[in-house]
Steps between C-alpha positions, in 0.01 A plus 500: 500500500505157335855449628393595851209254495725231357752562779231458766376182333853361494542568871160341565614186320832506684318539830316171441821300455632279776837674487333803660378286787133585434314194620135570420280694261406771748863570578576519130219748446621711793852503360374603156295781652805610699709510185240709319485746790880508519500658156381820667785519751605864533844652459502577873432133577774397259741733682401341832545154353846598375588643841398181680692293247812711553478460879511125443782528245709710738453237771617224268815680382811639669492880474835678488531742795541875455877492549551219248698581183221370278242721671727804477562432132128461430436830681749672269341348190148592610614856577566542127126472428311829495130587473377164630364615838143423386587128494556497879789258467668303773802290409711229658769247410439128537828328581489210258699375201178512299528731200174691527320826578132591508255776585170435677173689467538667840823671390737238641821448304714200588843436349692179557871529578564238229382749240719773648801267475477468122406855399656843524306795638366618164372153413348460845329839460356388166364171638333685786365751246363206302318371809366848574378507139287193574366683803421821311345312209267313740649165401560416866145590595358284222729207588386506863134533395527199267682293762246598762211398275642149467591454867171653619313235301713234663420626848140597425535859618374812331715793610810601693423522871523862610668401827877526470670166545181303439621332182624150577859390444371218280310744281806724466716200415262394224486859379879505472498179298246643258706819461814297432332278241346781297763712330445842350421510130755598237322833455511571874869415519580721200310793648680452832835497315404829338403638841847403625655688209290804588611486862865475393484796263303718740737431790839522329564124486650316203217474241629155402482369858190287438660355190807406703288362785315268262831377363624429853193285565543322168867434576429335837180318403689180435709524818317295765728645766365851439149436378200655665143583409602756239784295352293181483223687322743619236676165450216366283337824388566570129372856530778614733754568227228675299426718802867589535519587132183707522609708798838563337318622188282724718809662649665539161182649350506759779850599388728302735806302397610180674853537635573190714396143578367520858538235771416211266828560322705462819598209718433476872225670698422850618580576862223591743635845571585638158536438129825347374735750343459528128141371502328831435294473182430849379291557190614805305240734350545548126359767271348251257226370730143613530535643850699774665614532856292265714204484264402141423320529170146441616554178697267499799567361845139410575188399316138593539256255656 
C-alpha cells in the first residue's frame, strides 16, 4: 500500500512539472486526481486501450498480405502452437528490417520480417512463445496500466473512453513512447523465457530454441545494419547472456542435450519461406534429466496475480 501511495505522489509531482504542459495549479490537481483514478482501470479497459493502440500501430506499419511468403511462414509457425485458443490471438507480419516481435493485451501478435530473416522456425516459435509468456503472466497488462497512468496524468483524464476510437492519436503516441522506454524486469524476462521453453516442449519444438534465439540476438546486437528494438535492447544488457545460460540450464535440467548451434552459428539470413537446410536445432532427451517425455520439471508458464 505504501508503494501504491508513493506511486500516486510521484505522478502528482510529475503532473506539476512544466514538461507535462500543466500550466496552473487547478490543472495540476486535476491531473493528479486523474492519475489516482487511473490506478483502478479495469482489465477490460486495458484490453480496449491495447486494441485502440494496435489499430494505430497497424496504420503506421506495412502489413504483409495473406499471399506473402512472410505471412505464410508465420501462419505455419503459429499453427504449431496448441491449447492457446483462450488468448484470442490475431497475428500479422510488419514488413520492416526491424528485428522485433511483440504481443499486445488484446491478443495481437506482431512479428517484423527483420526478425524472421535472422531466425529459423524453431527460434521464431520460441520468441513468439516468449511474448505470449508476457501476455499470460500479465506483464503486458501491467505495462499498459503503468504507461496509461503516466500519460493520463499528462492529459488530465481519468479513464479510457468507452467509445471505440475515442482515444486521440497524440495520447496513443505518448503511450507508445512510455511502453518503449520502460522495459520488462529481469524477473519478467526470465519467466517469459521459461514460458517459451514450456511452449517448445509441449508442442514438439526444439527445447533449446529460446537459448538459440537469445544467441542470435546477441550476435547481431552490434550490427547496425540488422539492429532493431530487440537487438538494440540486448546490445547493452548484461543480463542477456545470463538469460541464455539460464534457459539452457533449464532445458538440461529437464533432461535434454544440446546438439547444435542454431542460426547464430551460421552466416547469412533465413529466407522468408523456409528454414535454411541444416539449421534444425533438435534437443535430444536423455535419461539423466529430471523429466521424462514432455514433462518440464515443475516450470510453470504463468503466474498467479
